[in-house]
One Martini backbone bead per residue (centre of mass of N, CA, C, O) as a GRO file, in nm:
protein
  472
    1MET     BB    1  14.439   8.143   7.608
    2LYS     BB    2  14.585   8.436   7.678
    3PRO     BB    3  14.683   8.713   7.549
    4ARG     BB    4  15.029   8.840   7.533
    5LEU     BB    5  15.300   9.030   7.623
    6GLN     BB    6  15.651   8.978   7.508
    7VAL     BB    7  15.991   9.021   7.601
    8THR     BB    8  16.275   8.955   7.389
    9LEU     BB    9  16.604   8.832   7.343
   10GLY     BB   10  16.806   8.848   7.034
   11GLN     BB   11  16.968   8.699   6.754
   12GLN     BB   12  17.004   8.823   6.410
   13LEU     BB   13  17.024   8.756   6.062
   14VAL     BB   14  17.041   9.026   5.828
   15MET     BB   15  16.964   9.090   5.488
   16THR     BB   16  17.033   9.368   5.370
   17PRO     BB   17  17.027   9.578   5.108
   18GLN     BB   18  17.327   9.647   5.130
   19LEU     BB   19  17.431   9.353   5.126
   20GLN     BB   20  17.305   9.272   4.858
   21GLN     BB   21  17.457   9.483   4.692
   22ALA     BB   22  17.747   9.396   4.762
   23ILE     BB   23  17.721   9.108   4.645
   24ARG     BB   24  17.643   9.189   4.357
   25LEU     BB   25  17.898   9.362   4.293
   26LEU     BB   26  18.120   9.149   4.348
   27GLN     BB   27  18.023   8.948   4.096
   28MET     BB   28  18.102   9.153   3.900
   29SER     BB   29  18.216   9.266   3.630
   30ALA     BB   30  18.354   9.535   3.485
   31ILE     BB   31  18.128   9.572   3.274
   32GLU     BB   32  17.885   9.546   3.466
   33LEU     BB   33  17.966   9.780   3.651
   34GLU     BB   34  17.948  10.002   3.441
   35ALA     BB   35  17.643   9.963   3.386
   36GLU     BB   36  17.549  10.010   3.678
   37LEU     BB   37  17.656  10.301   3.705
   38ALA     BB   38  17.500  10.424   3.468
   39GLU     BB   39  17.219  10.365   3.591
   40ALA     BB   40  17.259  10.520   3.857
   41VAL     BB   41  17.313  10.802   3.734
   42GLU     BB   42  17.040  10.819   3.578
   43SER     BB   43  16.844  10.768   3.847
   44ASN     BB   44  17.049  10.956   4.026
   45PRO     BB   45  17.092  11.294   4.101
   46LEU     BB   46  17.334  11.252   4.325
   47LEU     BB   47  17.486  11.137   4.084
   48ASP     BB   48  17.824  11.153   3.941
   49TRP     BB   49  18.071  11.199   3.738
   50VAL     BB   50  18.405  11.184   3.720
   51GLU     BB   51  18.622  11.380   3.605
   52ALA     BB   52  18.889  11.417   3.441
   53GLY     BB   53  19.115  11.454   3.708
   54GLY     BB   54  18.935  11.415   3.932
   55GLN     BB   55  18.796  11.411   4.259
   56GLU     BB   56  18.625  11.226   4.497
   57GLY     BB   57  18.619  11.450   4.726
   58ALA     BB   58  18.374  11.628   4.615
   59SER     BB   59  18.156  11.486   4.813
   60GLY     BB   60  18.250  11.529   5.117
   61GLY     BB   61  18.312  11.201   5.200
   62ASP     BB   62  18.110  10.988   5.041
   63ALA     BB   63  18.315  10.859   4.906
   64ALA     BB   64  18.512  10.621   4.834
   65PRO     BB   65  18.786  10.504   4.922
   66ASP     BB   66  19.113  10.449   4.820
   67ALA     BB   67  19.164  10.093   4.767
   68GLY     BB   68  19.432  10.080   4.548
   69ALA     BB   69  19.678  10.040   4.699
   70GLY     BB   70  19.974   9.930   4.702
   71GLU     BB   71  20.112   9.608   4.808
   72GLN     BB   72  20.278   9.413   4.998
   73ALA     BB   73  20.262   9.072   4.983
   74GLY     BB   74  20.344   9.022   5.298
   75HIS     BB   75  20.095   9.213   5.346
   76ASP     BB   76  19.751   9.316   5.482
   77ASP     BB   77  19.766   9.608   5.480
   78GLY     BB   78  19.639   9.901   5.434
   79PRO     BB   79  19.614  10.201   5.359
   80SER     BB   80  19.646  10.496   5.458
   81PRO     BB   81  19.446  10.761   5.517
   82ASP     BB   82  19.610  10.957   5.343
   83GLU     BB   83  19.601  10.783   5.084
   84TRP     BB   84  19.286  10.778   5.058
   85ASP     BB   85  19.259  11.110   5.018
   86HIS     BB   86  19.435  11.065   4.740
   87GLY     BB   87  19.389  11.022   4.411
   88GLU     BB   88  19.678  11.060   4.302
   89ALA     BB   89  19.814  10.842   4.472
   90TRP     BB   90  19.643  10.615   4.366
   91GLN     BB   91  19.730  10.629   4.068
   92GLN     BB   92  20.035  10.572   4.125
   93ARG     BB   93  19.954  10.275   4.271
   94THR     BB   94  19.827  10.108   4.014
   95GLY     BB   95  20.131  10.125   3.918
   96PRO     BB   96  20.434  10.136   3.800
   97ALA     BB   97  20.681  10.393   3.808
   98ASP     BB   98  20.904  10.204   3.721
   99PRO     BB   99  21.029  10.101   3.414
  100ASP     BB  100  21.189   9.842   3.545
  101ASP     BB  101  20.950   9.712   3.606
  102GLU     BB  102  20.756   9.432   3.603
  103TYR     BB  103  20.539   9.481   3.311
  104ALA     BB  104  20.280   9.390   3.129
  105PRO     BB  105  20.086   9.414   2.887
  106ALA     BB  106  19.772   9.417   2.814
  107GLU     BB  107  19.532   9.163   2.761
  108GLN     BB  108  19.220   9.213   2.607
  109VAL     BB  109  19.183   8.910   2.519
  110ALA     BB  110  18.930   8.674   2.630
  111GLY     BB  111  18.780   8.406   2.732
  112SER     BB  112  18.477   8.346   2.816
  113GLU     BB  113  18.271   8.255   3.089
  114SER     BB  114  18.090   7.995   3.160
  115LEU     BB  115  17.901   7.809   3.359
  116GLN     BB  116  18.052   7.546   3.306
  117ASP     BB  117  18.334   7.650   3.363
  118HIS     BB  118  18.279   7.731   3.660
  119LEU     BB  119  18.197   7.443   3.756
  120LEU     BB  120  18.444   7.277   3.661
  121TRP     BB  121  18.651   7.428   3.827
  122GLN     BB  122  18.530   7.341   4.103
  123LEU     BB  123  18.544   7.037   4.059
  124HIS     BB  124  18.874   7.026   4.027
  125LEU     BB  125  18.937   7.122   4.331
  126GLY     BB  126  18.816   6.858   4.429
  127PRO     BB  127  18.764   6.561   4.565
  128MET     BB  128  18.718   6.271   4.338
  129SER     BB  129  18.607   6.023   4.184
  130PRO     BB  130  18.602   5.923   3.864
  131ARG     BB  131  18.305   5.845   3.863
  132ASP     BB  132  18.187   6.104   3.992
  133ARG     BB  133  18.311   6.298   3.786
  134GLN     BB  134  18.158   6.189   3.543
  135ILE     BB  135  17.878   6.259   3.652
  136ALA     BB  136  17.924   6.563   3.702
  137VAL     BB  137  17.984   6.645   3.409
  138ALA     BB  138  17.711   6.560   3.294
  139LEU     BB  139  17.539   6.747   3.471
  140ILE     BB  140  17.670   7.019   3.396
  141GLU     BB  141  17.616   6.997   3.082
  142ALA     BB  142  17.286   7.001   3.145
  143ILE     BB  143  17.295   7.283   3.233
  144ASP     BB  144  17.152   7.570   3.198
  145ASP     BB  145  17.169   7.919   3.179
  146ASP     BB  146  16.990   7.941   3.457
  147GLY     BB  147  17.081   7.664   3.637
  148TYR     BB  148  16.918   7.416   3.527
  149LEU     BB  149  16.793   7.076   3.560
  150ARG     BB  150  16.568   6.956   3.333
  151GLU     BB  151  16.668   6.683   3.335
  152ALA     BB  152  16.693   6.376   3.420
  153PRO     BB  153  16.957   6.238   3.574
  154GLU     BB  154  16.927   5.950   3.455
  155THR     BB  155  16.939   6.048   3.158
  156VAL     BB  156  17.214   6.196   3.156
  157VAL     BB  157  17.383   5.916   3.259
  158ALA     BB  158  17.311   5.682   3.052
  159GLY     BB  159  17.583   5.717   2.851
  160LEU     BB  160  17.782   5.598   3.029
  161ASP     BB  161  18.036   5.430   3.110
  162GLY     BB  162  17.951   5.145   3.220
  163PRO     BB  163  17.777   5.111   3.480
  164ALA     BB  164  17.496   5.203   3.611
  165PRO     BB  165  17.409   5.432   3.817
  166SER     BB  166  17.279   5.495   4.100
  167ASP     BB  167  17.066   5.694   4.263
  168ALA     BB  168  17.257   5.754   4.499
  169GLU     BB  169  17.495   5.852   4.331
  170ILE     BB  170  17.357   6.082   4.181
  171GLN     BB  171  17.256   6.243   4.432
  172ALA     BB  172  17.534   6.289   4.561
  173VAL     BB  173  17.656   6.450   4.325
  174LEU     BB  174  17.437   6.666   4.297
  175ALA     BB  175  17.478   6.783   4.583
  176GLN     BB  176  17.760   6.891   4.519
  177VAL     BB  177  17.689   7.077   4.281
  178GLN     BB  178  17.475   7.248   4.455
  179ARG     BB  179  17.732   7.382   4.624
  180PHE     BB  180  17.795   7.562   4.415
  181ASP     BB  181  17.884   7.831   4.228
  182PRO     BB  182  17.593   7.936   4.221
  183VAL     BB  183  17.344   7.952   4.424
  184GLY     BB  184  17.109   7.701   4.294
  185VAL     BB  185  17.248   7.519   4.124
  186GLY     BB  186  17.093   7.226   3.982
  187ALA     BB  187  16.809   7.266   3.978
  188ARG     BB  188  16.477   7.138   3.882
  189ASP     BB  189  16.338   7.387   4.025
  190LEU     BB  190  16.230   7.660   4.189
  191SER     BB  191  16.197   7.538   4.466
  192GLU     BB  192  16.485   7.418   4.490
  193CYS     BB  193  16.641   7.678   4.439
  194LEU     BB  194  16.539   7.831   4.693
  195CYS     BB  195  16.621   7.618   4.905
  196LEU     BB  196  16.926   7.630   4.852
  197GLN     BB  197  16.950   7.933   4.936
  198LEU     BB  198  16.832   7.899   5.226
  199ASP     BB  199  17.037   7.687   5.342
  200VAL     BB  200  17.288   7.904   5.358
  201LEU     BB  201  17.149   8.032   5.571
  202GLY     BB  202  17.100   8.124   5.865
  203PRO     BB  203  16.889   8.011   6.118
  204ASP     BB  204  16.834   8.332   6.212
  205THR     BB  205  16.690   8.413   5.972
  206PRO     BB  206  16.440   8.595   5.887
  207GLY     BB  207  16.196   8.366   5.758
  208ARG     BB  208  16.333   8.093   5.677
  209ASP     BB  209  16.143   7.861   5.767
  210ILE     BB  210  15.891   7.962   5.617
  211ALA     BB  211  16.021   7.982   5.337
  212LEU     BB  212  16.073   7.679   5.310
  213ARG     BB  213  15.774   7.598   5.320
  214LEU     BB  214  15.682   7.765   5.078
  215ALA     BB  215  15.887   7.652   4.865
  216GLY     BB  216  15.795   7.341   4.910
  217SER     BB  217  15.441   7.387   4.896
  218ALA     BB  218  15.338   7.720   4.819
  219LEU     BB  219  15.445   7.874   4.563
  220GLU     BB  220  15.197   7.870   4.356
  221ARG     BB  221  15.001   8.032   4.581
  222LEU     BB  222  15.111   8.316   4.647
  223PRO     BB  223  14.957   8.509   4.436
  224ARG     BB  224  14.653   8.409   4.563
  225MET     BB  225  14.740   8.466   4.864
  226GLU     BB  226  14.708   8.576   5.167
  227PRO     BB  227  14.886   8.613   5.448
  228ALA     BB  228  14.659   8.527   5.643
  229ALA     BB  229  14.603   8.250   5.513
  230LEU     BB  230  14.890   8.139   5.539
  231ALA     BB  231  14.912   8.172   5.845
  232ALA     BB  232  14.682   7.974   5.917
  233GLU     BB  233  14.813   7.727   5.774
  234LEU     BB  234  15.105   7.757   5.935
  235GLY     BB  235  15.082   7.879   6.231
  236CYS     BB  236  15.114   8.202   6.203
  237GLY     BB  237  15.196   8.516   6.146
  238PRO     BB  238  15.161   8.762   5.911
  239GLY     BB  239  15.445   8.885   5.956
  240ASP     BB  240  15.604   8.623   5.899
  241VAL     BB  241  15.509   8.593   5.607
  242THR     BB  242  15.614   8.862   5.500
  243THR     BB  243  15.910   8.805   5.560
  244ALA     BB  244  15.932   8.547   5.386
  245ILE     BB  245  15.854   8.676   5.116
  246ALA     BB  246  16.084   8.882   5.110
  247LEU     BB  247  16.307   8.667   5.106
  248LEU     BB  248  16.225   8.528   4.843
  249ARG     BB  249  16.253   8.792   4.663
  250SER     BB  250  16.576   8.809   4.719
  251LEU     BB  251  16.612   8.587   4.537
  252ASP     BB  252  16.743   8.380   4.268
  253PRO     BB  253  16.574   8.231   3.995
  254ARG     BB  254  16.861   8.279   3.807
  255PRO     BB  255  17.174   8.185   3.885
  256GLY     BB  256  17.305   8.148   3.576
  257ALA     BB  257  17.266   8.421   3.409
  258ALA     BB  258  17.545   8.570   3.460
  259LEU     BB  259  17.699   8.315   3.289
  260GLY     BB  260  17.516   8.245   3.078
  261GLY     BB  261  17.535   8.257   2.727
  262VAL     BB  262  17.849   8.261   2.673
  263SER     BB  263  18.049   8.345   2.383
  264GLY     BB  264  18.345   8.371   2.290
  265ASP     BB  265  18.507   8.660   2.262
  266THR     BB  266  18.634   8.910   2.496
  267TYR     BB  267  18.667   9.209   2.645
  268VAL     BB  268  18.902   9.291   2.898
  269SER     BB  269  18.940   9.429   3.228
  270PRO     BB  270  19.143   9.477   3.464
  271ASP     BB  271  19.109   9.470   3.820
  272VAL     BB  272  19.414   9.400   3.869
  273VAL     BB  273  19.754   9.468   3.983
  274ILE     BB  274  20.068   9.295   3.918
  275TRP     BB  275  20.390   9.374   4.062
  276ARG     BB  276  20.747   9.434   4.054
  277GLN     BB  277  20.931   9.596   4.329
  278GLY     BB  278  21.228   9.546   4.444
  279GLY     BB  279  21.146   9.224   4.468
  280VAL     BB  280  20.835   9.300   4.518
  281TRP     BB  281  20.515   9.216   4.548
  282ARG     BB  282  20.236   9.393   4.406
  283VAL     BB  283  19.909   9.548   4.478
  284GLY     BB  284  19.634   9.671   4.265
  285LEU     BB  285  19.404   9.861   4.142
  286SER     BB  286  19.264   9.942   3.870
  287ASP     BB  287  19.135  10.204   3.704
  288SER     BB  288  18.856  10.057   3.641
  289MET     BB  289  18.798  10.019   3.969
  290ARG     BB  290  18.757  10.306   4.013
  291PRO     BB  291  18.543  10.510   4.137
  292ARG     BB  292  18.350  10.736   3.898
  293VAL     BB  293  18.169  10.834   4.139
  294HIS     BB  294  17.965  11.095   4.288
  295ILE     BB  295  17.845  11.338   4.489
  296HIS     BB  296  17.641  11.599   4.434
  297ARG     BB  297  17.680  11.904   4.572
  298GLY     BB  298  17.440  12.067   4.479
  299TYR     BB  299  17.209  11.873   4.570
  300GLU     BB  300  17.303  11.842   4.861
  301GLY     BB  301  17.260  12.151   4.930
  302MET     BB  302  16.940  12.159   4.872
  303ILE     BB  303  16.819  12.010   5.119
  304ARG     BB  304  16.814  12.258   5.326
  305HIS     BB  305  16.608  12.435   5.111
  306ALA     BB  306  16.392  12.243   5.078
  307SER     BB  307  16.121  12.101   5.076
  308THR     BB  308  15.985  11.840   5.223
  309ALA     BB  309  15.945  11.666   4.970
  310ASP     BB  310  16.218  11.721   4.834
  311ALA     BB  311  16.396  11.637   5.072
  312SER     BB  312  16.298  11.343   5.081
  313TYR     BB  313  16.388  11.270   4.795
  314LEU     BB  314  16.693  11.343   4.827
  315LYS     BB  315  16.757  11.166   5.076
  316GLY     BB  316  16.702  10.897   4.943
  317HIS     BB  317  16.924  10.929   4.721
  318LEU     BB  318  17.158  10.976   4.913
  319GLN     BB  319  17.151  10.700   5.050
  320GLU     BB  320  17.193  10.534   4.794
  321ALA     BB  321  17.467  10.657   4.720
  322ARG     BB  322  17.617  10.570   4.976
  323TRP     BB  323  17.578  10.269   4.942
  324LEU     BB  324  17.723  10.241   4.673
  325LEU     BB  325  18.002  10.348   4.764
  326ARG     BB  326  18.042  10.139   4.990
  327SER     BB  327  18.023   9.890   4.806
  328LEU     BB  328  18.267   9.965   4.633
  329GLU     BB  329  18.468   9.963   4.861
  330ALA     BB  330  18.423   9.668   4.947
  331ARG     BB  331  18.500   9.543   4.678
  332GLY     BB  332  18.795   9.642   4.670
  333GLU     BB  333  18.888   9.521   4.941
  334THR     BB  334  18.825   9.225   4.878
  335LEU     BB  335  18.996   9.197   4.621
  336LEU     BB  336  19.263   9.268   4.757
  337LYS     BB  337  19.268   9.051   4.976
  338VAL     BB  338  19.263   8.809   4.782
  339THR     BB  339  19.508   8.883   4.601
  340ARG     BB  340  19.724   8.889   4.820
  341CYS     BB  341  19.696   8.593   4.891
  342LEU     BB  342  19.766   8.479   4.610
  343VAL     BB  343  20.051   8.601   4.597
  344ARG     BB  344  20.166   8.464   4.846
  345GLU     BB  345  20.100   8.163   4.748
  346GLN     BB  346  20.190   8.234   4.413
  347ALA     BB  347  20.484   8.347   4.352
  348GLY     BB  348  20.600   8.117   4.175
  349PHE     BB  349  20.407   8.152   3.939
  350LEU     BB  350  20.495   8.445   3.866
  351GLU     BB  351  20.800   8.367   3.827
  352PHE     BB  352  20.779   8.053   3.662
  353GLY     BB  353  20.489   7.941   3.637
  354ASP     BB  354  20.302   7.655   3.617
  355GLY     BB  355  20.521   7.467   3.757
  356ALA     BB  356  20.476   7.655   4.044
  357LEU     BB  357  20.193   7.562   4.099
  358ARG     BB  358  20.009   7.531   4.380
  359PRO     BB  359  19.797   7.408   4.582
  360LEU     BB  360  19.461   7.566   4.573
  361THR     BB  361  19.180   7.674   4.763
  362LEU     BB  362  18.905   7.832   4.871
  363ARG     BB  363  18.925   7.742   5.166
  364GLU     BB  364  19.212   7.846   5.225
  365VAL     BB  365  19.163   8.143   5.163
  366ALA     BB  366  18.923   8.190   5.352
  367ALA     BB  367  19.078   8.116   5.616
  368GLU     BB  368  19.307   8.332   5.598
  369ILE     BB  369  19.096   8.600   5.555
  370GLY     BB  370  18.802   8.559   5.688
  371LEU     BB  371  18.610   8.417   5.472
  372HIS     BB  372  18.386   8.302   5.267
  373GLU     BB  373  18.378   8.099   5.003
  374SER     BB  374  18.159   8.257   4.842
  375THR     BB  375  18.312   8.526   4.849
  376VAL     BB  376  18.561   8.435   4.695
  377SER     BB  377  18.412   8.340   4.443
  378ARG     BB  378  18.292   8.618   4.373
  379ALA     BB  379  18.564   8.781   4.362
  380ILE     BB  380  18.685   8.593   4.107
  381ALA     BB  381  18.460   8.622   3.919
  382ARG     BB  382  18.551   8.753   3.628
  383LYS     BB  383  18.851   8.813   3.710
  384TYR     BB  384  19.144   9.019   3.645
  385ALA     BB  385  19.505   9.010   3.598
  386ARG     BB  386  19.784   9.219   3.581
  387THR     BB  387  20.086   9.078   3.464
  388PRO     BB  388  20.401   8.972   3.364
  389ARG     BB  389  20.220   8.722   3.218
  390GLY     BB  390  19.971   8.885   3.190
  391THR     BB  391  19.629   8.841   3.139
  392ILE     BB  392  19.456   8.686   3.410
  393PRO     BB  393  19.271   8.485   3.581
  394LEU     BB  394  19.217   8.430   3.914
  395ARG     BB  395  19.162   8.118   3.886
  396ALA     BB  396  19.466   8.045   3.802
  397PHE     BB  397  19.563   8.028   4.118
  398PHE     BB  398  19.415   7.759   4.108
  399ALA     BB  399  19.457   7.414   4.241
  400SER     BB  400  19.480   7.096   4.242
  401GLY     BB  401  19.594   6.801   4.414
  402VAL     BB  402  19.890   6.587   4.421
  403GLY     BB  403  20.062   6.349   4.542
  404ALA     BB  404  20.387   6.341   4.670
  405GLY     BB  405  20.690   6.190   4.753
  406THR     BB  406  20.756   6.423   4.981
  407GLY     BB  407  20.446   6.461   5.119
  408GLY     BB  408  20.315   6.646   4.938
  409GLU     BB  409  20.200   6.869   4.681
  410THR     BB  410  20.086   6.877   4.338
  411SER     BB  411  19.970   7.038   4.090
  412SER     BB  412  19.798   6.983   3.805
  413THR     BB  413  19.929   7.212   3.644
  414ALA     BB  414  20.224   7.128   3.694
  415ILE     BB  415  20.201   6.847   3.566
  416GLN     BB  416  20.123   6.944   3.285
  417SER     BB  417  20.385   7.102   3.243
  418MET     BB  418  20.572   6.856   3.265
  419ILE     BB  419  20.453   6.698   3.030
  420ARG     BB  420  20.508   6.909   2.813
  421LYS     BB  421  20.819   6.908   2.843
  422LEU     BB  422  20.863   6.609   2.780
  423VAL     BB  423  20.737   6.615   2.495
  424ASP     BB  424  20.914   6.842   2.371
  425ALA     BB  425  21.193   6.659   2.443
  426GLU     BB  426  21.140   6.435   2.267
  427ASP     BB  427  21.170   6.178   2.050
  428PRO     BB  428  20.994   6.167   1.756
  429ARG     BB  429  21.067   5.852   1.701
  430LYS     BB  430  21.036   5.812   2.046
  431PRO     BB  431  20.785   5.847   2.207
  432LEU     BB  432  20.624   5.890   2.500
  433SER     BB  433  20.463   5.712   2.701
  434ASP     BB  434  20.256   5.705   2.966
  435ALA     BB  435  20.441   5.525   3.136
  436ARG     BB  436  20.702   5.695   3.095
  437LEU     BB  437  20.588   5.956   3.208
  438ALA     BB  438  20.526   5.843   3.489
  439SER     BB  439  20.820   5.766   3.552
  440ALA     BB  440  20.941   6.053   3.527
  441LEU     BB  441  20.767   6.178   3.751
  442LYS     BB  442  20.863   5.991   3.978
  443GLU     BB  443  21.164   6.082   3.963
  444ALA     BB  444  21.060   6.390   4.034
  445GLY     BB  445  20.840   6.331   4.285
  446VAL     BB  446  20.566   6.240   4.101
  447PRO     BB  447  20.329   6.014   4.168
  448VAL     BB  448  20.170   5.890   3.872
  449ALA     BB  449  19.940   5.756   3.702
  450ARG     BB  450  19.883   5.659   3.386
  451ARG     BB  451  19.583   5.753   3.369
  452THR     BB  452  19.648   6.042   3.457
  453VAL     BB  453  19.829   6.113   3.224
  454ALA     BB  454  19.616   6.064   3.005
  455LYS     BB  455  19.419   6.278   3.102
  456TYR     BB  456  19.610   6.523   3.076
  457ARG     BB  457  19.688   6.486   2.781
  458GLU     BB  458  19.401   6.515   2.666
  459ALA     BB  459  19.341   6.797   2.791
  460MET     BB  460  19.596   6.923   2.613
  461GLY     BB  461  19.593   6.785   2.317
  462ILE     BB  462  19.768   6.523   2.326
  463ALA     BB  463  19.881   6.280   2.167
  464SER     BB  464  19.967   5.985   2.126
  465SER     BB  465  20.253   5.814   2.075
  466GLN     BB  466  20.168   5.698   1.798
  467ASP     BB  467  20.077   5.992   1.680
  468ARG     BB  468  20.386   6.123   1.738
  469VAL     BB  469  20.528   5.997   1.517
  470ARG     BB  470  20.853   6.088   1.364
  471MET     BB  471  21.081   6.019   1.105
  472ALA     BB  472  21.203   6.318   1.024
   0.00000   0.00000   0.00000
């Protein structure tokens, strides 16, 4: 068969460096973002800090637009172009101007989120049988700080109550855990970790199929073999192998590292501000979220007069600076879009507290605002909102649902709040048993089984009715 040239048209999904950077910045906490910006300013001469009271517009239009304008909760429109061009207007709209507006002081100390916390939160958002949930909790608790399940799953679940789960049960639950964010978590080795990350990419991603083959069977030989040798073994071109290797290098070999190994309390800075003005809930980015870097005008102007080598050097850094600022802009816009949706869906929670928190999942939010579930998950990970109820994590706006007698659903958080109120109001000499608590909830239109009440009561640290008896 004679070699020949052939031109074909097709569509491909390419994860560009800019997209990878935007995804990485999106899932960073405010503290991590600050460190990232400090490193960028230090390594890129075209970037400089915005001085106190300075305007981002000093970059001549290369800085990210001010995406933090407060928004009416009932609308999803962004600020007007005029508002974006004025840093002063942005600052005024990051918090209420009227002292009568409901706005609580920021609570600066919050418990930091571990990898296990993040995974367990996702676990409780979705439907699962009690048995499968028990297996999933055991598997999650065995995952290390890098995101790997180093022990054999059969060993991890060996100590569970009841009959030993079958291999099929364990593998089915592990497959569900491995679909949680961050992608690649729960893998038993590097090969599986990379394959899990490749699986979520579109089938048209350049190099994906070959990368899957390399990750599954030839990962340990990659450092020792030339692309040409691998291409001959796989029956493809050297260019295809190079593309696949580049795709593998873009993946995260330690998906849990960003969340793992964190303990104790940490100081947090709110990412968004939620306040009520004139009876309307409004949303804005906090001051700490406003990009405080811009492109240095002096160095930018030198490009036109520099030598060829110097101009090439400066142009490269200029492009990197522009990518960073655009990624920061996209980060702020995504965070605002997600938070506006949360405020629309959970206005009752902001108004009345946990008892009014309605069931809400990542899938519902993603469908409403037109984003992928993983994007929503990254947007809320380790992000906090300053609200009239204090500074709370954005994940507090989500809750799993329990069927209610009215045909709708009541969130598990709301049910726990109802149980807490019933216990607080009980006669200490005749505390309510789990069965009586379940009966009271049923009368309130929330039919919940006694064992479910017991589970929620234990989760809240409330003792049994026998241990709550007080004679005095």
